[in-house]
N, C-alpha and C positions, 0 to 999 in steps of 0.2 A: 788294368787291375790283374792280369795273369802275370805279367813281368815282374809287379809287385810280389806274388804269390811267392813265384820264383826266388826271387830274394830273398825274401823271409826265408822260405824254407832252408837255403843255403845256410843261410845264418844264424837259424835258430836251432835247427834240427839235431841237435846235438845227443842222439840217442845212447843210451849206456848199452857198453859193447853186451856184456855182460844178460842182460836182457834179450839183447837182436841177436844172439847165439843159443839162448835156451831153448830145449824141445819143446813146442807147444804142447806135444801131448804129453806131457809129463803130469798123470793125475795126481802123485804126491809131492809135487809143489804147490797144486792148488787147494789140495787138501789141508789145509793149516791145522785143522784141529784134528788130524789124522783117525779120522770115525769112517773111513772109507766111504765118505760121501761129500760129493760138494753142495753147497746151499747157494742161497741167490746171495750172497754177504761174501761168501769166496770166491763167487765168481764173479762178481763186481767189481773185488778189488783188482782181480786177476785182467779181468778186458777191459776196467778203465783203465789201469798203466799202459794198457797199449793203445789208449787213444778213441776207447771206444764209449759211445754214452749211456748212461744208465737205462733210457728208454730201449735202447736195441738190446742191451744186456738183460732185461727183462721178457722180451720178445726171443730172443735165443732161448733162452732160458722155458720159458713156456712151451716151447717149439720141439725141444729135446726130451726135456721131461715125459719119459713118455709114459710112467705109469703114475701120474700128477701127485708122485707123493713129495711133491717140494724140495727134491734131492736128487744130485744126477749122481750114479754110478758109474762105474767105470765104463759098463756100457753104455751107458747115454753119452757120458763125457767124451768118451774118444771120438765119437762121428763129428761131435760138437766142436773141439779141438780143430781135427783135423780140415773142417769147412772153412773153419777160420784162417788155418795156415795157409789153404789158399788164394785167400783172399788179399789184393794189396791193401796197406794201410791207409785209411781215409785219411789222404794230406792235407783238407782244408782243418777237419777236424783238430788233426794233430798240433798241427800249425798254432790253430786259436788256443789249443790245451797249454803249448809251451808260453802263450803269453799271458793266461789269465791263470797267475799262479797260485791265486786262492780257491778256482774251480767255481765262481759263482757264476759264471755265463757272461760276465763284463770285464775288460779290459778297463780298468779304472786308472785313474791318472798315477798312482804309485806303480803300478804295473809297468804302464807305459814308460815312465822314469825308468824302470828296472831297466825293458829293451835298450832306452837308449844310452846309458851308462854302458852297454853290451855294445855299443854302436851301431845300433838299427835305426837312429835318427830319423833320418832321413827316409826311409823304410816306412816305419809306423807311422809318421804323419802323410804319408801318402796314404796309406790305407785310410787313415783318420779321414783324410779329406775325400776321399771317394764313397766311402763306407757308412759314415758317419750320418745315417740320415736326420735324424732328430737332433744331431749340432748341439748335444750335450756335453762334448768331451768326452764320452766314455763310448767305447767298442762293443758292442750286444754282437753277441755270436749270431744273433739271427743277421742284422746289421751287415754281418761279415760274409754270412751263405748268403745272404742277397745280391751283394754286389758280385759275389764271385758267379751265382747263375743267372747272373739276368740274360734273359734270351739263351739259354744253354736249353740244348733238346732233354726233354724227359728221360729218364733210364727207363728201361722196362717195368723196375722194381718198383719206381716212383708210379707209373701208369697202372700198377697192380694195386699198387696201394691206394691207389683215388677211386679205383674201380671198387675196389672193397668198401670203403670208406661210402659211396653209392649204394652198393646193396644193404647196407645197414642202414640207411637212412630212409630204405625203400620199406625195411620189414621191424626193425627195433624199434617198440612202443612203451617200454618202459624206460627210455634215455640209458640205460647204462653202456652203450656203444657196444653191445655183444649181442649174439643169437641164441635164444635160446629153443626147446623146441616146439613149446606151447607158441612162439610168437610165428614162426615158421609155418604151424599148424593152423593159425588163424591168418598168415597173410598166405596163403594156397588153399583155405578155404574160400577166401573172396576173389583170390585172384588166378593162381595158377593151376587151379584143378587137377591138382595130382594126388597121387593117393597116399595115404601113412606110410604103406613100406617104404616108398621112394625118400620119403623124410627121414626113414630109418637108416635106409642105406646113405643117403647124403652126411648122417652125421656117422655112419661108422667111417665112411669113407675120408672126410675131412676136419672133424674133429680129431687130430692128431693127441692131444695129451689125454682124451678120453672121457673130459670133463663133463659133458653133455651141454658146453656149451661152445659156439663160435665165435672167436675173436679177431681183432683187427690182422692176428699175425697170420691164422690160420687162413681166414679169407683170402687173404692176398700172395699165398700159394697158388691158390687155382680159384680164381676169381671168374673168368668165364665159364669153366666146368659146372660153379657154383649158381652163375647168372642161367644158363640153358636149361640147368635141371628143373630151376623153378620159373621157368619159362618167362623169363625178364628178357626184356629189350637190353639189348647190351649197355649196360650200365656206363653211363657218361664220366671221363675223367672231372673231377670236381674243379 
């Protein structure tokens, strides 16, 4: 499958040179409406063109929107853009997006035909043979990714995300997949035996956008520290 991926990358990775050479720290190029702020729609458009999923964009936006005003000013945007510029392009995601012309998360028969006409018929058929597990003739992104990551060691980022999900499963009582102050207080009163001041410290240190809620992205930054503070057994990976 890795060889097929490499061949597919060579075949369809025709990125526009203008995009590749663009200064990723250019605030003005992202701030389309020129209001000196970048909102979630502008950031999504900019990063989606560079192969990032909407879910990841939302996570980044939440992480760098320090004042929680639902906009990124220059001071908030530049660290985000710099961090993004230091990361390699997600090859798997980028390749899939080049095949998935309409962006619906599925490479259907029409999109497969486009790739075949471009000379990638043998490759696309090989990918389908390996990855199309439900045999519907289409290639879903989940199928594509599962075929590539089968038996692949987990990254630290993935481990942290799974630990964060475990922490949420322990404490989240209202099912919104976030931790609010009262939920942590309720949990602590029953199991953790920690002081209210310690809970305040937890939110001060780890609630990155200061919205009084710990979401999956914030918990994923420091899962072990949060686990230790709440006196949790190291949460198992899901």
